[in-house]
mmCIF file of the protein (N, C-alpha, C, O) and its ligand, coordinates in Angstrom:
data_MODEL
# 
_entry.id   MODEL 
# 
loop_
_entity.id 
_entity.type 
_entity.pdbx_number_of_molecules 
1 polymer     1 
2 non-polymer 1 
# 
_entity_poly.entity_id                      1 
_entity_poly.type                           'polypeptide(L)' 
_entity_poly.nstd_linkage                   no 
_entity_poly.nstd_monomer                   no 
_entity_poly.pdbx_seq_one_letter_code       MANFVGSINLGSVLCKHCGNLIDTVDTEKVIIYYSDCLQCNKESSEKEEEKTYEY 
_entity_poly.pdbx_seq_one_letter_code_can   MANFVGSINLGSVLCKHCGNLIDTVDTEKVIIYYSDCLQCNKESSEKEEEKTYEY 
_entity_poly.pdbx_strand_id                 A 
# 
loop_
_entity_poly_seq.entity_id 
_entity_poly_seq.num 
_entity_poly_seq.mon_id 
_entity_poly_seq.hetero 
1 1  MET n 
1 2  ALA n 
1 3  ASN n 
1 4  PHE n 
1 5  VAL n 
1 6  GLY n 
1 7  SER n 
1 8  ILE n 
1 9  ASN n 
1 10 LEU n 
1 11 GLY n 
1 12 SER n 
1 13 VAL n 
1 14 LEU n 
1 15 CYS n 
1 16 LYS n 
1 17 HIS n 
1 18 CYS n 
1 19 GLY n 
1 20 ASN n 
1 21 LEU n 
1 22 ILE n 
1 23 ASP n 
1 24 THR n 
1 25 VAL n 
1 26 ASP n 
1 27 THR n 
1 28 GLU n 
1 29 LYS n 
1 30 VAL n 
1 31 ILE n 
1 32 ILE n 
1 33 TYR n 
1 34 TYR n 
1 35 SER n 
1 36 ASP n 
1 37 CYS n 
1 38 LEU n 
1 39 GLN n 
1 40 CYS n 
1 41 ASN n 
1 42 LYS n 
1 43 GLU n 
1 44 SER n 
1 45 SER n 
1 46 GLU n 
1 47 LYS n 
1 48 GLU n 
1 49 GLU n 
1 50 GLU n 
1 51 LYS n 
1 52 THR n 
1 53 TYR n 
1 54 GLU n 
1 55 TYR n 
# 
loop_
_struct_asym.id 
_struct_asym.entity_id 
A 1 
B 2 
# 
loop_
_chem_comp.id 
_chem_comp.type 
_chem_comp.mon_nstd_flag 
ALA 'L-peptide linking' y 
ASN 'L-peptide linking' y 
ASP 'L-peptide linking' y 
CYS 'L-peptide linking' y 
GLN 'L-peptide linking' y 
GLU 'L-peptide linking' y 
GLY 'peptide linking'   y 
HIS 'L-peptide linking' y 
ILE 'L-peptide linking' y 
LEU 'L-peptide linking' y 
LYS 'L-peptide linking' y 
MET 'L-peptide linking' y 
PHE 'L-peptide linking' y 
SER 'L-peptide linking' y 
THR 'L-peptide linking' y 
TYR 'L-peptide linking' y 
VAL 'L-peptide linking' y 
ZN  non-polymer         . 
# 
_pdbx_entity_nonpoly.entity_id   2 
_pdbx_entity_nonpoly.name        ? 
_pdbx_entity_nonpoly.comp_id     ZN 
# 
_pdbx_nonpoly_scheme.asym_id         B 
_pdbx_nonpoly_scheme.entity_id       2 
_pdbx_nonpoly_scheme.mon_id          ZN 
_pdbx_nonpoly_scheme.ndb_seq_num     1 
_pdbx_nonpoly_scheme.pdb_seq_num     101 
_pdbx_nonpoly_scheme.auth_seq_num    101 
_pdbx_nonpoly_scheme.pdb_mon_id      ZN 
_pdbx_nonpoly_scheme.auth_mon_id     ZN 
_pdbx_nonpoly_scheme.pdb_strand_id   A 
_pdbx_nonpoly_scheme.pdb_ins_code    . 
# 
loop_
_atom_site.group_PDB 
_atom_site.id 
_atom_site.type_symbol 
_atom_site.label_atom_id 
_atom_site.label_alt_id 
_atom_site.label_comp_id 
_atom_site.label_asym_id 
_atom_site.label_entity_id 
_atom_site.label_seq_id 
_atom_site.pdbx_PDB_ins_code 
_atom_site.Cartn_x 
_atom_site.Cartn_y 
_atom_site.Cartn_z 
_atom_site.occupancy 
_atom_site.B_iso_or_equiv 
_atom_site.pdbx_formal_charge 
_atom_site.auth_seq_id 
_atom_site.auth_comp_id 
_atom_site.auth_asym_id 
_atom_site.auth_atom_id 
_atom_site.pdbx_PDB_model_num 
ATOM   1   N  N  . MET A 1 1  ? 33.391  32.258 64.033 1.00 0.00 ? 1   MET A N  1 
ATOM   2   C  CA . MET A 1 1  ? 31.940  32.095 63.759 1.00 0.00 ? 1   MET A CA 1 
ATOM   3   C  C  . MET A 1 1  ? 31.090  32.407 65.005 1.00 0.00 ? 1   MET A C  1 
ATOM   4   O  O  . MET A 1 1  ? 31.359  31.907 66.097 1.00 0.00 ? 1   MET A O  1 
ATOM   5   N  N  . ALA A 1 2  ? 30.142  33.179 64.828 1.00 0.00 ? 2   ALA A N  1 
ATOM   6   C  CA . ALA A 1 2  ? 29.265  33.503 65.954 1.00 0.00 ? 2   ALA A CA 1 
ATOM   7   C  C  . ALA A 1 2  ? 28.338  32.332 66.229 1.00 0.00 ? 2   ALA A C  1 
ATOM   8   O  O  . ALA A 1 2  ? 27.786  31.727 65.311 1.00 0.00 ? 2   ALA A O  1 
ATOM   9   N  N  . ASN A 1 3  ? 28.184  32.038 67.455 1.00 0.00 ? 3   ASN A N  1 
ATOM   10  C  CA . ASN A 1 3  ? 27.274  30.948 67.868 1.00 0.00 ? 3   ASN A CA 1 
ATOM   11  C  C  . ASN A 1 3  ? 26.031  31.555 68.502 1.00 0.00 ? 3   ASN A C  1 
ATOM   12  O  O  . ASN A 1 3  ? 26.047  31.997 69.651 1.00 0.00 ? 3   ASN A O  1 
ATOM   13  N  N  . PHE A 1 4  ? 24.955  31.565 67.725 1.00 0.00 ? 4   PHE A N  1 
ATOM   14  C  CA . PHE A 1 4  ? 23.714  32.187 68.187 1.00 0.00 ? 4   PHE A CA 1 
ATOM   15  C  C  . PHE A 1 4  ? 22.897  31.176 69.038 1.00 0.00 ? 4   PHE A C  1 
ATOM   16  O  O  . PHE A 1 4  ? 22.582  30.062 68.617 1.00 0.00 ? 4   PHE A O  1 
ATOM   17  N  N  . VAL A 1 5  ? 22.601  31.622 70.188 1.00 0.00 ? 5   VAL A N  1 
ATOM   18  C  CA . VAL A 1 5  ? 21.822  30.751 71.119 1.00 0.00 ? 5   VAL A CA 1 
ATOM   19  C  C  . VAL A 1 5  ? 20.491  31.378 71.302 1.00 0.00 ? 5   VAL A C  1 
ATOM   20  O  O  . VAL A 1 5  ? 20.389  32.571 71.591 1.00 0.00 ? 5   VAL A O  1 
ATOM   21  N  N  . GLY A 1 6  ? 19.438  30.575 71.135 1.00 0.00 ? 6   GLY A N  1 
ATOM   22  C  CA . GLY A 1 6  ? 18.126  31.158 71.332 1.00 0.00 ? 6   GLY A CA 1 
ATOM   23  C  C  . GLY A 1 6  ? 17.645  31.912 70.159 1.00 0.00 ? 6   GLY A C  1 
ATOM   24  O  O  . GLY A 1 6  ? 18.301  31.870 69.118 1.00 0.00 ? 6   GLY A O  1 
ATOM   25  N  N  . SER A 1 7  ? 16.535  32.612 70.238 1.00 0.00 ? 7   SER A N  1 
ATOM   26  C  CA . SER A 1 7  ? 15.995  33.322 69.106 1.00 0.00 ? 7   SER A CA 1 
ATOM   27  C  C  . SER A 1 7  ? 16.275  34.796 69.272 1.00 0.00 ? 7   SER A C  1 
ATOM   28  O  O  . SER A 1 7  ? 16.274  35.342 70.375 1.00 0.00 ? 7   SER A O  1 
ATOM   29  N  N  . ILE A 1 8  ? 16.517  35.426 68.124 1.00 0.00 ? 8   ILE A N  1 
ATOM   30  C  CA . ILE A 1 8  ? 16.761  36.880 68.092 1.00 0.00 ? 8   ILE A CA 1 
ATOM   31  C  C  . ILE A 1 8  ? 15.639  37.525 67.267 1.00 0.00 ? 8   ILE A C  1 
ATOM   32  O  O  . ILE A 1 8  ? 15.360  37.092 66.149 1.00 0.00 ? 8   ILE A O  1 
ATOM   33  N  N  . ASN A 1 9  ? 15.019  38.532 67.808 1.00 0.00 ? 9   ASN A N  1 
ATOM   34  C  CA . ASN A 1 9  ? 14.018  39.221 67.103 1.00 0.00 ? 9   ASN A CA 1 
ATOM   35  C  C  . ASN A 1 9  ? 14.595  40.179 66.083 1.00 0.00 ? 9   ASN A C  1 
ATOM   36  O  O  . ASN A 1 9  ? 15.127  41.226 66.451 1.00 0.00 ? 9   ASN A O  1 
ATOM   37  N  N  . LEU A 1 10 ? 14.501  39.842 64.812 1.00 0.00 ? 10  LEU A N  1 
ATOM   38  C  CA . LEU A 1 10 ? 15.065  40.618 63.783 1.00 0.00 ? 10  LEU A CA 1 
ATOM   39  C  C  . LEU A 1 10 ? 14.159  41.731 63.254 1.00 0.00 ? 10  LEU A C  1 
ATOM   40  O  O  . LEU A 1 10 ? 14.620  42.737 62.715 1.00 0.00 ? 10  LEU A O  1 
ATOM   41  N  N  . GLY A 1 11 ? 12.874  41.517 63.425 1.00 0.00 ? 11  GLY A N  1 
ATOM   42  C  CA . GLY A 1 11 ? 11.970  42.504 62.987 1.00 0.00 ? 11  GLY A CA 1 
ATOM   43  C  C  . GLY A 1 11 ? 11.763  43.600 64.044 1.00 0.00 ? 11  GLY A C  1 
ATOM   44  O  O  . GLY A 1 11 ? 11.508  43.335 65.218 1.00 0.00 ? 11  GLY A O  1 
ATOM   45  N  N  . SER A 1 12 ? 11.889  44.865 63.554 1.00 0.00 ? 12  SER A N  1 
ATOM   46  C  CA . SER A 1 12 ? 11.718  45.971 64.454 1.00 0.00 ? 12  SER A CA 1 
ATOM   47  C  C  . SER A 1 12 ? 10.533  46.791 64.023 1.00 0.00 ? 12  SER A C  1 
ATOM   48  O  O  . SER A 1 12 ? 10.339  47.026 62.830 1.00 0.00 ? 12  SER A O  1 
ATOM   49  N  N  . VAL A 1 13 ? 9.760   47.218 64.945 1.00 0.00 ? 13  VAL A N  1 
ATOM   50  C  CA . VAL A 1 13 ? 8.629   48.104 64.702 1.00 0.00 ? 13  VAL A CA 1 
ATOM   51  C  C  . VAL A 1 13 ? 8.990   49.490 65.206 1.00 0.00 ? 13  VAL A C  1 
ATOM   52  O  O  . VAL A 1 13 ? 9.114   49.708 66.411 1.00 0.00 ? 13  VAL A O  1 
ATOM   53  N  N  . LEU A 1 14 ? 9.158   50.421 64.285 1.00 0.00 ? 14  LEU A N  1 
ATOM   54  C  CA . LEU A 1 14 ? 9.566   51.771 64.683 1.00 0.00 ? 14  LEU A CA 1 
ATOM   55  C  C  . LEU A 1 14 ? 8.401   52.714 64.463 1.00 0.00 ? 14  LEU A C  1 
ATOM   56  O  O  . LEU A 1 14 ? 7.569   52.510 63.580 1.00 0.00 ? 14  LEU A O  1 
ATOM   57  N  N  . CYS A 1 15 ? 8.360   53.753 65.285 1.00 0.00 ? 15  CYS A N  1 
ATOM   58  C  CA . CYS A 1 15 ? 7.353   54.801 65.010 1.00 0.00 ? 15  CYS A CA 1 
ATOM   59  C  C  . CYS A 1 15 ? 7.781   55.670 63.862 1.00 0.00 ? 15  CYS A C  1 
ATOM   60  O  O  . CYS A 1 15 ? 8.900   56.182 63.868 1.00 0.00 ? 15  CYS A O  1 
ATOM   61  N  N  . LYS A 1 16 ? 6.923   55.857 62.867 1.00 0.00 ? 16  LYS A N  1 
ATOM   62  C  CA . LYS A 1 16 ? 7.311   56.597 61.668 1.00 0.00 ? 16  LYS A CA 1 
ATOM   63  C  C  . LYS A 1 16 ? 7.301   58.080 61.919 1.00 0.00 ? 16  LYS A C  1 
ATOM   64  O  O  . LYS A 1 16 ? 7.693   58.857 61.048 1.00 0.00 ? 16  LYS A O  1 
ATOM   65  N  N  . HIS A 1 17 ? 6.857   58.495 63.101 1.00 0.00 ? 17  HIS A N  1 
ATOM   66  C  CA . HIS A 1 17 ? 6.854   59.919 63.432 1.00 0.00 ? 17  HIS A CA 1 
ATOM   67  C  C  . HIS A 1 17 ? 8.071   60.285 64.306 1.00 0.00 ? 17  HIS A C  1 
ATOM   68  O  O  . HIS A 1 17 ? 8.780   61.235 63.978 1.00 0.00 ? 17  HIS A O  1 
ATOM   69  N  N  . CYS A 1 18 ? 8.315   59.604 65.340 1.00 0.00 ? 18  CYS A N  1 
ATOM   70  C  CA . CYS A 1 18 ? 9.419   59.967 66.271 1.00 0.00 ? 18  CYS A CA 1 
ATOM   71  C  C  . CYS A 1 18 ? 10.535  58.968 66.261 1.00 0.00 ? 18  CYS A C  1 
ATOM   72  O  O  . CYS A 1 18 ? 11.579  59.242 66.852 1.00 0.00 ? 18  CYS A O  1 
ATOM   73  N  N  . GLY A 1 19 ? 10.384  57.775 65.602 1.00 0.00 ? 19  GLY A N  1 
ATOM   74  C  CA . GLY A 1 19 ? 11.451  56.857 65.458 1.00 0.00 ? 19  GLY A CA 1 
ATOM   75  C  C  . GLY A 1 19 ? 11.683  55.964 66.680 1.00 0.00 ? 19  GLY A C  1 
ATOM   76  O  O  . GLY A 1 19 ? 12.669  55.230 66.751 1.00 0.00 ? 19  GLY A O  1 
ATOM   77  N  N  . ASN A 1 20 ? 10.774  56.040 67.617 1.00 0.00 ? 20  ASN A N  1 
ATOM   78  C  CA . ASN A 1 20 ? 10.894  55.180 68.799 1.00 0.00 ? 20  ASN A CA 1 
ATOM   79  C  C  . ASN A 1 20 ? 10.659  53.716 68.465 1.00 0.00 ? 20  ASN A C  1 
ATOM   80  O  O  . ASN A 1 20 ? 9.831   53.389 67.614 1.00 0.00 ? 20  ASN A O  1 
ATOM   81  N  N  . LEU A 1 21 ? 11.390  52.840 69.136 1.00 0.00 ? 21  LEU A N  1 
ATOM   82  C  CA . LEU A 1 21 ? 11.161  51.399 68.946 1.00 0.00 ? 21  LEU A CA 1 
ATOM   83  C  C  . LEU A 1 21 ? 9.940   50.998 69.700 1.00 0.00 ? 21  LEU A C  1 
ATOM   84  O  O  . LEU A 1 21 ? 9.911   51.001 70.930 1.00 0.00 ? 21  LEU A O  1 
ATOM   85  N  N  . ILE A 1 22 ? 8.910   50.647 68.934 1.00 0.00 ? 22  ILE A N  1 
ATOM   86  C  CA . ILE A 1 22 ? 7.629   50.246 69.530 1.00 0.00 ? 22  ILE A CA 1 
ATOM   87  C  C  . ILE A 1 22 ? 7.616   48.824 70.001 1.00 0.00 ? 22  ILE A C  1 
ATOM   88  O  O  . ILE A 1 22 ? 7.201   48.519 71.119 1.00 0.00 ? 22  ILE A O  1 
ATOM   89  N  N  . ASP A 1 23 ? 8.090   47.928 69.104 1.00 0.00 ? 23  ASP A N  1 
ATOM   90  C  CA . ASP A 1 23 ? 8.034   46.526 69.402 1.00 0.00 ? 23  ASP A CA 1 
ATOM   91  C  C  . ASP A 1 23 ? 8.978   45.720 68.535 1.00 0.00 ? 23  ASP A C  1 
ATOM   92  O  O  . ASP A 1 23 ? 9.467   46.252 67.538 1.00 0.00 ? 23  ASP A O  1 
ATOM   93  N  N  . THR A 1 24 ? 9.255   44.508 68.846 1.00 0.00 ? 24  THR A N  1 
ATOM   94  C  CA . THR A 1 24 ? 10.095  43.664 68.053 1.00 0.00 ? 24  THR A CA 1 
ATOM   95  C  C  . THR A 1 24 ? 9.309   42.415 67.721 1.00 0.00 ? 24  THR A C  1 
ATOM   96  O  O  . THR A 1 24 ? 8.549   41.917 68.552 1.00 0.00 ? 24  THR A O  1 
ATOM   97  N  N  . VAL A 1 25 ? 9.482   41.901 66.514 1.00 0.00 ? 25  VAL A N  1 
ATOM   98  C  CA . VAL A 1 25 ? 8.829   40.702 66.092 1.00 0.00 ? 25  VAL A CA 1 
ATOM   99  C  C  . VAL A 1 25 ? 9.827   39.660 65.635 1.00 0.00 ? 25  VAL A C  1 
ATOM   100 O  O  . VAL A 1 25 ? 10.883  40.013 65.110 1.00 0.00 ? 25  VAL A O  1 
ATOM   101 N  N  . ASP A 1 26 ? 9.531   38.422 65.813 1.00 0.00 ? 26  ASP A N  1 
ATOM   102 C  CA . ASP A 1 26 ? 10.452  37.362 65.449 1.00 0.00 ? 26  ASP A CA 1 
ATOM   103 C  C  . ASP A 1 26 ? 10.281  37.003 63.975 1.00 0.00 ? 26  ASP A C  1 
ATOM   104 O  O  . ASP A 1 26 ? 9.294   36.374 63.593 1.00 0.00 ? 26  ASP A O  1 
ATOM   105 N  N  . THR A 1 27 ? 11.241  37.402 63.158 1.00 0.00 ? 27  THR A N  1 
ATOM   106 C  CA . THR A 1 27 ? 11.215  37.211 61.692 1.00 0.00 ? 27  THR A CA 1 
ATOM   107 C  C  . THR A 1 27 ? 12.508  36.522 61.294 1.00 0.00 ? 27  THR A C  1 
ATOM   108 O  O  . THR A 1 27 ? 13.473  36.506 62.058 1.00 0.00 ? 27  THR A O  1 
ATOM   109 N  N  . GLU A 1 28 ? 12.524  35.961 60.111 1.00 0.00 ? 28  GLU A N  1 
ATOM   110 C  CA . GLU A 1 28 ? 13.749  35.279 59.610 1.00 0.00 ? 28  GLU A CA 1 
ATOM   111 C  C  . GLU A 1 28 ? 14.672  36.262 58.971 1.00 0.00 ? 28  GLU A C  1 
ATOM   112 O  O  . GLU A 1 28 ? 15.870  35.997 58.869 1.00 0.00 ? 28  GLU A O  1 
ATOM   113 N  N  . LYS A 1 29 ? 14.169  37.388 58.534 1.00 0.00 ? 29  LYS A N  1 
ATOM   114 C  CA . LYS A 1 29 ? 15.003  38.429 57.924 1.00 0.00 ? 29  LYS A CA 1 
ATOM   115 C  C  . LYS A 1 29 ? 14.918  39.704 58.726 1.00 0.00 ? 29  LYS A C  1 
ATOM   116 O  O  . LYS A 1 29 ? 14.021  39.887 59.549 1.00 0.00 ? 29  LYS A O  1 
ATOM   117 N  N  . VAL A 1 30 ? 15.884  40.596 58.469 1.00 0.00 ? 30  VAL A N  1 
ATOM   118 C  CA . VAL A 1 30 ? 15.847  41.885 59.118 1.00 0.00 ? 30  VAL A CA 1 
ATOM   119 C  C  . VAL A 1 30 ? 14.747  42.729 58.423 1.00 0.00 ? 30  VAL A C  1 
ATOM   120 O  O  . VAL A 1 30 ? 14.892  43.101 57.258 1.00 0.00 ? 30  VAL A O  1 
ATOM   121 N  N  . ILE A 1 31 ? 13.704  43.011 59.115 1.00 0.00 ? 31  ILE A N  1 
ATOM   122 C  CA . ILE A 1 31 ? 12.624  43.805 58.572 1.00 0.00 ? 31  ILE A CA 1 
ATOM   123 C  C  . ILE A 1 31 ? 12.269  44.891 59.555 1.00 0.00 ? 31  ILE A C  1 
ATOM   124 O  O  . ILE A 1 31 ? 12.191  44.686 60.766 1.00 0.00 ? 31  ILE A O  1 
ATOM   125 N  N  . ILE A 1 32 ? 12.050  46.095 58.958 1.00 0.00 ? 32  ILE A N  1 
ATOM   126 C  CA . ILE A 1 32 ? 11.656  47.234 59.816 1.00 0.00 ? 32  ILE A CA 1 
ATOM   127 C  C  . ILE A 1 32 ? 10.237  47.641 59.413 1.00 0.00 ? 32  ILE A C  1 
ATOM   128 O  O  . ILE A 1 32 ? 9.961   48.015 58.273 1.00 0.00 ? 32  ILE A O  1 
ATOM   129 N  N  . TYR A 1 33 ? 9.371   47.548 60.389 1.00 0.00 ? 33  TYR A N  1 
ATOM   130 C  CA . TYR A 1 33 ? 7.991   48.023 60.163 1.00 0.00 ? 33  TYR A CA 1 
ATOM   131 C  C  . TYR A 1 33 ? 7.835   49.423 60.748 1.00 0.00 ? 33  TYR A C  1 
ATOM   132 O  O  . TYR A 1 33 ? 8.474   49.791 61.734 1.00 0.00 ? 33  TYR A O  1 
ATOM   133 N  N  . TYR A 1 34 ? 6.969   50.178 60.107 1.00 0.00 ? 34  TYR A N  1 
ATOM   134 C  CA . TYR A 1 34 ? 6.740   51.510 60.631 1.00 0.00 ? 34  TYR A CA 1 
ATOM   135 C  C  . TYR A 1 34 ? 5.300   51.646 61.005 1.00 0.00 ? 34  TYR A C  1 
ATOM   136 O  O  . TYR A 1 34 ? 4.401   51.311 60.235 1.00 0.00 ? 34  TYR A O  1 
ATOM   137 N  N  . SER A 1 35 ? 5.089   52.145 62.206 1.00 0.00 ? 35  SER A N  1 
ATOM   138 C  CA . SER A 1 35 ? 3.739   52.275 62.740 1.00 0.00 ? 35  SER A CA 1 
ATOM   139 C  C  . SER A 1 35 ? 3.663   53.575 63.591 1.00 0.00 ? 35  SER A C  1 
ATOM   140 O  O  . SER A 1 35 ? 4.555   54.421 63.532 1.00 0.00 ? 35  SER A O  1 
ATOM   141 N  N  . ASP A 1 36 ? 2.624   53.697 64.343 1.00 0.00 ? 36  ASP A N  1 
ATOM   142 C  CA . ASP A 1 36 ? 2.499   54.838 65.184 1.00 0.00 ? 36  ASP A CA 1 
ATOM   143 C  C  . ASP A 1 36 ? 2.596   54.386 66.651 1.00 0.00 ? 36  ASP A C  1 
ATOM   144 O  O  . ASP A 1 36 ? 1.912   53.457 67.081 1.00 0.00 ? 36  ASP A O  1 
ATOM   145 N  N  . CYS A 1 37 ? 3.475   55.080 67.404 1.00 0.00 ? 37  CYS A N  1 
ATOM   146 C  CA . CYS A 1 37 ? 3.515   54.787 68.824 1.00 0.00 ? 37  CYS A CA 1 
ATOM   147 C  C  . CYS A 1 37 ? 2.299   55.396 69.486 1.00 0.00 ? 37  CYS A C  1 
ATOM   148 O  O  . CYS A 1 37 ? 1.585   56.197 68.883 1.00 0.00 ? 37  CYS A O  1 
ATOM   149 N  N  . LEU A 1 38 ? 2.064   55.008 70.745 1.00 0.00 ? 38  LEU A N  1 
ATOM   150 C  CA . LEU A 1 38 ? 0.871   55.436 71.441 1.00 0.00 ? 38  LEU A CA 1 
ATOM   151 C  C  . LEU A 1 38 ? 0.788   56.946 71.510 1.00 0.00 ? 38  LEU A C  1 
ATOM   152 O  O  . LEU A 1 38 ? -0.276  57.542 71.338 1.00 0.00 ? 38  LEU A O  1 
ATOM   153 N  N  . GLN A 1 39 ? 1.972   57.569 71.774 1.00 0.00 ? 39  GLN A N  1 
ATOM   154 C  CA . GLN A 1 39 ? 1.955   59.005 71.908 1.00 0.00 ? 39  GLN A CA 1 
ATOM   155 C  C  . GLN A 1 39 ? 1.634   59.764 70.648 1.00 0.00 ? 39  GLN A C  1 
ATOM   156 O  O  . GLN A 1 39 ? 0.847   60.710 70.647 1.00 0.00 ? 39  GLN A O  1 
ATOM   157 N  N  . CYS A 1 40 ? 2.272   59.320 69.553 1.00 0.00 ? 40  CYS A N  1 
ATOM   158 C  CA . CYS A 1 40 ? 2.024   59.943 68.265 1.00 0.00 ? 40  CYS A CA 1 
ATOM   159 C  C  . CYS A 1 40 ? 0.627   59.659 67.744 1.00 0.00 ? 40  CYS A C  1 
ATOM   160 O  O  . CYS A 1 40 ? -0.004  60.487 67.088 1.00 0.00 ? 40  CYS A O  1 
ATOM   161 N  N  . ASN A 1 41 ? 0.167   58.453 68.062 1.00 0.00 ? 41  ASN A N  1 
ATOM   162 C  CA . ASN A 1 41 ? -1.171  58.026 67.646 1.00 0.00 ? 41  ASN A CA 1 
ATOM   163 C  C  . ASN A 1 41 ? -2.211  58.942 68.310 1.00 0.00 ? 41  ASN A C  1 
ATOM   164 O  O  . ASN A 1 41 ? -3.197  59.368 67.709 1.00 0.00 ? 41  ASN A O  1 
ATOM   165 N  N  . LYS A 1 42 ? -1.924  59.212 69.576 1.00 0.00 ? 42  LYS A N  1 
ATOM   166 C  CA . LYS A 1 42 ? -2.835  60.085 70.346 1.00 0.00 ? 42  LYS A CA 1 
ATOM   167 C  C  . LYS A 1 42 ? -2.830  61.519 69.784 1.00 0.00 ? 42  LYS A C  1 
ATOM   168 O  O  . LYS A 1 42 ? -3.870  62.161 69.632 1.00 0.00 ? 42  LYS A O  1 
ATOM   169 N  N  . GLU A 1 43 ? -1.578  61.996 69.479 1.00 0.00 ? 43  GLU A N  1 
ATOM   170 C  CA . GLU A 1 43 ? -1.472  63.358 68.964 1.00 0.00 ? 43  GLU A CA 1 
ATOM   171 C  C  . GLU A 1 43 ? -2.141  63.481 67.598 1.00 0.00 ? 43  GLU A C  1 
ATOM   172 O  O  . GLU A 1 43 ? -2.828  64.470 67.340 1.00 0.00 ? 43  GLU A O  1 
ATOM   173 N  N  . SER A 1 44 ? -1.956  62.499 66.720 1.00 0.00 ? 44  SER A N  1 
ATOM   174 C  CA . SER A 1 44 ? -2.537  62.562 65.399 1.00 0.00 ? 44  SER A CA 1 
ATOM   175 C  C  . SER A 1 44 ? -4.058  62.536 65.490 1.00 0.00 ? 44  SER A C  1 
ATOM   176 O  O  . SER A 1 44 ? -4.738  63.232 64.736 1.00 0.00 ? 44  SER A O  1 
ATOM   177 N  N  . SER A 1 45 ? -4.586  61.751 66.394 1.00 0.00 ? 45  SER A N  1 
ATOM   178 C  CA . SER A 1 45 ? -6.034  61.586 66.494 1.00 0.00 ? 45  SER A CA 1 
ATOM   179 C  C  . SER A 1 45 ? -6.621  62.885 67.032 1.00 0.00 ? 45  SER A C  1 
ATOM   180 O  O  . SER A 1 45 ? -7.743  63.256 66.688 1.00 0.00 ? 45  SER A O  1 
ATOM   181 N  N  . GLU A 1 46 ? -5.839  63.591 67.898 1.00 0.00 ? 46  GLU A N  1 
ATOM   182 C  CA . GLU A 1 46 ? -6.323  64.898 68.359 1.00 0.00 ? 46  GLU A CA 1 
ATOM   183 C  C  . GLU A 1 46 ? -6.352  65.868 67.273 1.00 0.00 ? 46  GLU A C  1 
ATOM   184 O  O  . GLU A 1 46 ? -7.280  66.672 67.189 1.00 0.00 ? 46  GLU A O  1 
ATOM   185 N  N  . LYS A 1 47 ? -5.299  65.839 66.356 1.00 0.00 ? 47  LYS A N  1 
ATOM   186 C  CA . LYS A 1 47 ? -5.298  66.702 65.235 1.00 0.00 ? 47  LYS A CA 1 
ATOM   187 C  C  . LYS A 1 47 ? -6.450  66.531 64.297 1.00 0.00 ? 47  LYS A C  1 
ATOM   188 O  O  . LYS A 1 47 ? -7.028  67.485 63.775 1.00 0.00 ? 47  LYS A O  1 
ATOM   189 N  N  . GLU A 1 48 ? -6.765  65.255 64.103 1.00 0.00 ? 48  GLU A N  1 
ATOM   190 C  CA . GLU A 1 48 ? -7.865  64.917 63.173 1.00 0.00 ? 48  GLU A CA 1 
ATOM   191 C  C  . GLU A 1 48 ? -9.166  65.508 63.641 1.00 0.00 ? 48  GLU A C  1 
ATOM   192 O  O  . GLU A 1 48 ? -10.005 65.927 62.844 1.00 0.00 ? 48  GLU A O  1 
ATOM   193 N  N  . GLU A 1 49 ? -9.320  65.537 64.937 1.00 0.00 ? 49  GLU A N  1 
ATOM   194 C  CA . GLU A 1 49 ? -10.533 66.110 65.518 1.00 0.00 ? 49  GLU A CA 1 
ATOM   195 C  C  . GLU A 1 49 ? -10.622 67.593 65.221 1.00 0.00 ? 49  GLU A C  1 
ATOM   196 O  O  . GLU A 1 49 ? -11.716 68.150 65.140 1.00 0.00 ? 49  GLU A O  1 
ATOM   197 N  N  . GLU A 1 50 ? -9.468  68.237 65.059 1.00 0.00 ? 50  GLU A N  1 
ATOM   198 C  CA . GLU A 1 50 ? -9.451  69.667 64.860 1.00 0.00 ? 50  GLU A CA 1 
ATOM   199 C  C  . GLU A 1 50 ? -9.720  70.048 63.361 1.00 0.00 ? 50  GLU A C  1 
ATOM   200 O  O  . GLU A 1 50 ? -10.001 71.199 63.026 1.00 0.00 ? 50  GLU A O  1 
ATOM   201 N  N  . LYS A 1 51 ? -9.616  69.016 62.499 1.00 0.00 ? 51  LYS A N  1 
ATOM   202 C  CA . LYS A 1 51 ? -9.845  69.272 61.077 1.00 0.00 ? 51  LYS A CA 1 
ATOM   203 C  C  . LYS A 1 51 ? -11.227 69.752 60.788 1.00 0.00 ? 51  LYS A C  1 
ATOM   204 O  O  . LYS A 1 51 ? -12.207 69.314 61.390 1.00 0.00 ? 51  LYS A O  1 
ATOM   205 N  N  . THR A 1 52 ? -11.290 70.693 59.824 1.00 0.00 ? 52  THR A N  1 
ATOM   206 C  CA . THR A 1 52 ? -12.610 71.158 59.381 1.00 0.00 ? 52  THR A CA 1 
ATOM   207 C  C  . THR A 1 52 ? -12.759 70.796 57.947 1.00 0.00 ? 52  THR A C  1 
ATOM   208 O  O  . THR A 1 52 ? -11.811 70.892 57.168 1.00 0.00 ? 52  THR A O  1 
ATOM   209 N  N  . TYR A 1 53 ? -13.902 70.395 57.600 1.00 0.00 ? 53  TYR A N  1 
ATOM   210 C  CA . TYR A 1 53 ? -14.137 69.981 56.217 1.00 0.00 ? 53  TYR A CA 1 
ATOM   211 C  C  . TYR A 1 53 ? -15.053 70.998 55.519 1.00 0.00 ? 53  TYR A C  1 
ATOM   212 O  O  . TYR A 1 53 ? -16.144 71.314 55.995 1.00 0.00 ? 53  TYR A O  1 
ATOM   213 N  N  . GLU A 1 54 ? -14.568 71.498 54.373 1.00 0.00 ? 54  GLU A N  1 
ATOM   214 C  CA . GLU A 1 54 ? -15.434 72.433 53.616 1.00 0.00 ? 54  GLU A CA 1 
ATOM   215 C  C  . GLU A 1 54 ? -16.102 71.697 52.463 1.00 0.00 ? 54  GLU A C  1 
ATOM   216 O  O  . GLU A 1 54 ? -15.460 70.909 51.768 1.00 0.00 ? 54  GLU A O  1 
ATOM   217 N  N  . TYR A 1 55 ? -17.343 71.943 52.266 1.00 0.00 ? 55  TYR A N  1 
ATOM   218 C  CA . TYR A 1 55 ? -18.128 71.321 51.166 1.00 0.00 ? 55  TYR A CA 1 
ATOM   219 C  C  . TYR A 1 55 ? -18.504 72.373 50.190 1.00 0.00 ? 55  TYR A C  1 
ATOM   220 O  O  . TYR A 1 55 ? -19.162 72.081 49.191 1.00 0.00 ? 55  TYR A O  1 
HETATM 221 ZN ZN . ZN  B 2 .  ? 5.964   58.213 67.942 1.00 0.00 2 101 ZN  A ZN 1 
# 
């Protein structure tokens, strides 16, 4: 039997674009959150600025 000492962060926050581990959160179950890392967030925001809207 494994003897767990202390708290283990089961929740992982991964970047949905590049898969990098952004952060870990203390949860009771294994949960994976998907978000944007700073680099991908920056790149996506730059792309949005290049978008043109036709009416
Ligand atoms: Zn990323």
